[in-house]
N, C-alpha and C positions, 0 to 999 in steps of 0.2 A: 589531569590524567597522568597515572603513574608511569606508563610505558608507551612507546610508540607502537601503534598497530596500523595495519593496512585496511582501509575501508574501500569497498566497492559499492558505488551508489548509482543507481539508475534514475533516469529523469531528473538530472542534476542542473539543468540550465535555468530553472526558475523555481519559485515557490519554496516549499519546504526542502527540496533537494538542494537547491542552491544555498539556503540557510545552513544546511548541514555541511556543505563543502566549505564554506567560508569559516564556519566556527571550528571545524577539524583542522583546517590549514593553519589557522591562528594558534591552535593548541599544539602545532608541531607534528601532526599525524600525516601519514601517507594516505593520499586520497586518489583513487581512480574513479573518475566521474563519467558516466555515459550520457549521451545526448544525441538527438537527431540533427542538432544545429551546433556544431562545435565552435564556429565563430562567435555566436551569442554567448556560449558558455565562457570561452577565454576572455572576452571583453568584460565579462561580469566579475571576474576574479582578479583582484589587484595583486601584482607581484607574486605570482603563484610559487615560483621556485622549483627545485628538484623534487619536492614531495607531492607535486600535483601532476596527474596524468589524465589529461582530457582524452576521451575516446568517442569516436563516431561509431555507433553501434545500431544495428537493426536488431531489436530484442526479439522480434517475431521469427528470426532466422538463428537456427542452433549454431551454424558454422560461425556467424558473426559474434555471437555471445562467447562461444569457446575461444575464438581468437582474442577477444578483449580480455578475458580471464587469463589466458596464457601470457599476454603481454604484461598484465598486471603482476603476475607471479614472477616473471623474468625480471621486471623493473625493481620490485621491492622485496622479493624473496619469500613472500607469504601472502595470504589472503585471510584476514582474521575476522572482518565483519562485512557481511553482505546486506545491503539495504534495498529491498525491491520497492522503489518509490514511484516508478514511471506508471502512468495511467491517465485516464480522462473520464469525464462525466458524459453521461448520455441521457437525454430526457425525452419521454414519450411513453405512451402506453404500448403494450405488446402489439396491438393491431396496427398502430401508427408507425412502428419502426420495421424496416425491411429486414429480410434475412441476412442481406449483406452487412447492414449497419450493425445488426446484432452480433454476427459472427466476428466482425472487425473489433467491436468492443471487448469480446472475450479474447481475441487474439492478443490484444495489448494489455488488458487488465488481469487476464488470468494465464493464458499460455505463455506469454513473455516471462512472467514470474516463474513459471515451471521450468522454462528453458534456462534461466539464470541458476535456479536451484540445482537443476540436473547437472549442469556443467561445473558448478562451484564445488559440489560435494566431494568429488575426487580429491581436491586440495585440502578441504577440511578434514575428511576422514584420514588422510595420510598424515596430517600433522596432529591428529587427535584432538582438535580444539576449533573453536569458531563460534560465531553467533549470526544467525540469519534473522533479519527483521523484515517482515512483510507488512506493507502498508495497506490496510483494508480501509474501512470507512464505518462511521456509526450506521450508515445506510446498509451495511452488511449485517447489523444487529437489529435495528429498528428502522425500516425503510419508510419513505414517504410517498404519498400519492404521486404518480406520474414518472417514477423512477425505477420501474420494474427491472429493466435490463441491467441497469448500474447496480441495483441491489443484488440481483442474482450473481453478477461477477464478484462482488465484494463478499457475499455469503460464501462464495466458492474459496476465495482467498483465505477466509477464517477457517473453513473445513479442512483445507489441505494443510494449513499451518498446524492444526491441532493434532492431526495424524503424523505429520512430519516430525513434530517435537518428540513423539514416542519412537519413531522410527530411528532417529539419529542420536538419541540420548546416550547409547552405549559407546558412541564414538567421541564423546566429550563435546558434542556440538549442541548449542543452545538455540532455541527459537522463541521469537516474540512475534505476536501479530498485534498491530497498532490500529486502533479504530479512532480516528480524529473526527471531531465535530467540525464546526465552520470556523475556518482560519482565514485571516486577511491575506489571501494570496491571490493569484490570477485564475483560480479554479472556476470562478463564475463567469469568465470572460470567453469569447469565441476561441481563444488560444487552447483552452482546456476543457471546453464544454461544447458537445454537439447536441442541438435540439432537432427533434423530428422536423423533416421537411414536408411531411404529409399530415398536418393536423386535421383531425375529424371533429367537426362542430359539436357533435354530441358530448365530447369529453371536456365539458366545461370545468369539472373539478380538476382535471389534470392541468388545464391552462391556468386556473387560479393558483394552484400549487406552484407551477413554474414561475409565475409572476412574483410570488412571495419570496422565493429563493433568489431570483435575478435582482430583486430590489435590495437584497442584503449586500450586494457586491460593494466592497470598500468599507462596509461597516460591521463586518464579522467580528465577534468578540474575541476570537483566538488570535494570539500572537505567535506567528510562525517561528520567530527567534527562540521563544521560550519552549515552543514544541521541539524544535531541534535540540535544545539543551537537554530536554527531558529524556530524549531518545539516546543521546550521548551518555547520559548519566546512567541509564539502566545497563549499558554495556559494561560498566565498571562494577556492577553489583555481582556478588558471588552467586546469588540465586535471583536472576532477573525474571520478571513476570512473563508467562506465556501470553497473557492478555494485557494489553495496556489501552486504556481509554485516555483520550486527550482532549480536554475542554470540558467545561462545566455542563454545556449543552449535551455533550456525548454521554457524561455520567448520568444525567437526568433521564435522557431518552432510553439508555440501556436498563436502568432500574425500572422505568415504567414498563418496558417490554417484558421484564422478568415477572412483574405483577400480572400482566395480561396472560402470559404462558401458564403461571401458576393457577390462576383462575379458571382458564379453559381446561387444563389437565384435570383439575379436581371436579369441575362441573360434569365431565364425562367419565369419571373414574369407574363407574359401575359398568358402563358399556365397554370401556376399554379392557376391563378384566374378565368380561364375559365371553371372550372369544377363544378361550383355550378349551381343551378336551376336558369333559367331566371326569373326576376321579372315580 
């Protein structure tokens, strides 16, 4: 990497977030890393040095987020890359998940991301530069049976990123939304995945889908170290992608979804176009 940047990374104590932290510190970058468990994070980082700033942050609280970004700016003098990585999975049909469970999922997976963006943008606008990377999921493009609420949250991250990119382009701020497939992290463990506590017998297809995913734990094809390296690489690009798929499975699922959309749109073309006023 040509120059030292300051990276602000959420959800940094495990998985992809931790891989990013370690690789960036090894590359001599400044890293502010947020977590709910600061002891777990600091124990996972060897010889962190002055370029590492671990932060205990409640991402669902705007004031906590604002304080973390202020401390980062004061420590390193700039905020160059913001990676919204924090989030968790939630499994169950809509009927099986409570309103409280659903809202909490959106608080962490969507509204926390919005909080970070909202509080980071004043720094990025002022310096006329920066890169915001929001981690969505292939589930936000091509969701699977039994993951409706998770898919909805990740769809939201894609949608907000698309418009954000246009909104901040004139400030010299770049945006990328990343949609990973299955990577060999702790995502499929209870640490990162909540399953419905109210399974309904009739939803057998949902149970079967959950079993298939849970049986993948530890055998996912994706290497989180390579995923982290890919994300670091795009920051160095003059024209980074707005959309970045990570993993062969993500690539295949995304293109299959495109085929489905094209087929559906074309099938109903006449009805779609029939709804305007007659000339």
